[in-house]
C-alpha positions as CSV (number, residue, x, y, z in Angstrom):
1,M,17.1,-2.4,2.7
2,L,14.4,-4.1,4.7
3,P,16.0,-6.3,7.9
4,N,15.2,-10.3,7.4
5,L,12.3,-10.7,9.3
6,N,11.6,-14.3,9.6
7,K,11.3,-17.0,6.9
8,Q,8.1,-15.3,5.3
9,G,9.1,-11.5,5.9
10,I,6.8,-8.7,5.7
11,K,6.5,-7.4,2.2
12,E,3.2,-6.0,1.8
13,F,2.7,-2.3,3.5
14,V,-0.2,-0.6,2.8
15,V,1.5,3.4,2.2
16,E,-0.3,6.7,2.1
17,T,0.6,10.5,2.7
18,N,0.4,12.5,5.5
19,Q,-1.1,15.9,5.8
20,M,2.3,17.9,5.0
21,G,2.8,15.4,1.8
22,R,5.3,12.6,2.9
23,L,4.6,8.8,2.4
24,L,4.0,6.6,5.3
25,A,4.2,3.2,5.3
26,R,1.9,0.9,7.3
27,L,1.1,-2.4,8.2
28,P,-1.6,-4.2,6.6
29,E,-4.9,-4.8,8.8
30,H,-4.7,-8.4,8.4
31,Y,-1.3,-8.1,10.3
32,W,-3.1,-6.5,13.1
33,N,-5.8,-9.5,13.2
34,Q,-2.9,-12.1,14.0
35,S,-3.9,-14.1,17.2
36,N,-0.1,-14.2,17.8
37,K,0.4,-10.7,19.2
38,K,3.4,-11.1,20.8
39,L,5.1,-11.9,17.7
40,L,3.7,-8.9,15.7
41,A,5.2,-6.5,18.5
42,E,8.7,-8.5,18.3
43,T,8.2,-8.6,14.5
44,I,7.3,-4.8,14.6
45,K,10.3,-3.5,16.5
46,K,13.0,-5.6,14.2
47,L,11.7,-3.1,11.2
48,D,14.2,-0.5,9.8
49,N,13.3,2.5,7.9
50,I,11.9,2.2,4.4
51,T,13.9,3.6,2.2
52,V,12.2,4.5,-1.7
53,D,14.9,1.6,-3.0
54,D,12.4,-1.1,-0.9
55,I,9.5,-0.1,-2.3
56,D,8.0,-1.6,-5.6
57,I,4.5,-0.2,-7.1
């Protein structure tokens, strides 16, 4: 399961495949445009590995 990041949590990822066919998840663009870059960096550090059970399509 994803860790409890904050009250709102991150519930949205962009999922893509790389050249080897593996799934990659990244934060949506609006997270990178946040004015508080320090908070964003701290949030990213708290992310754990995402498993199949964490993904709803």
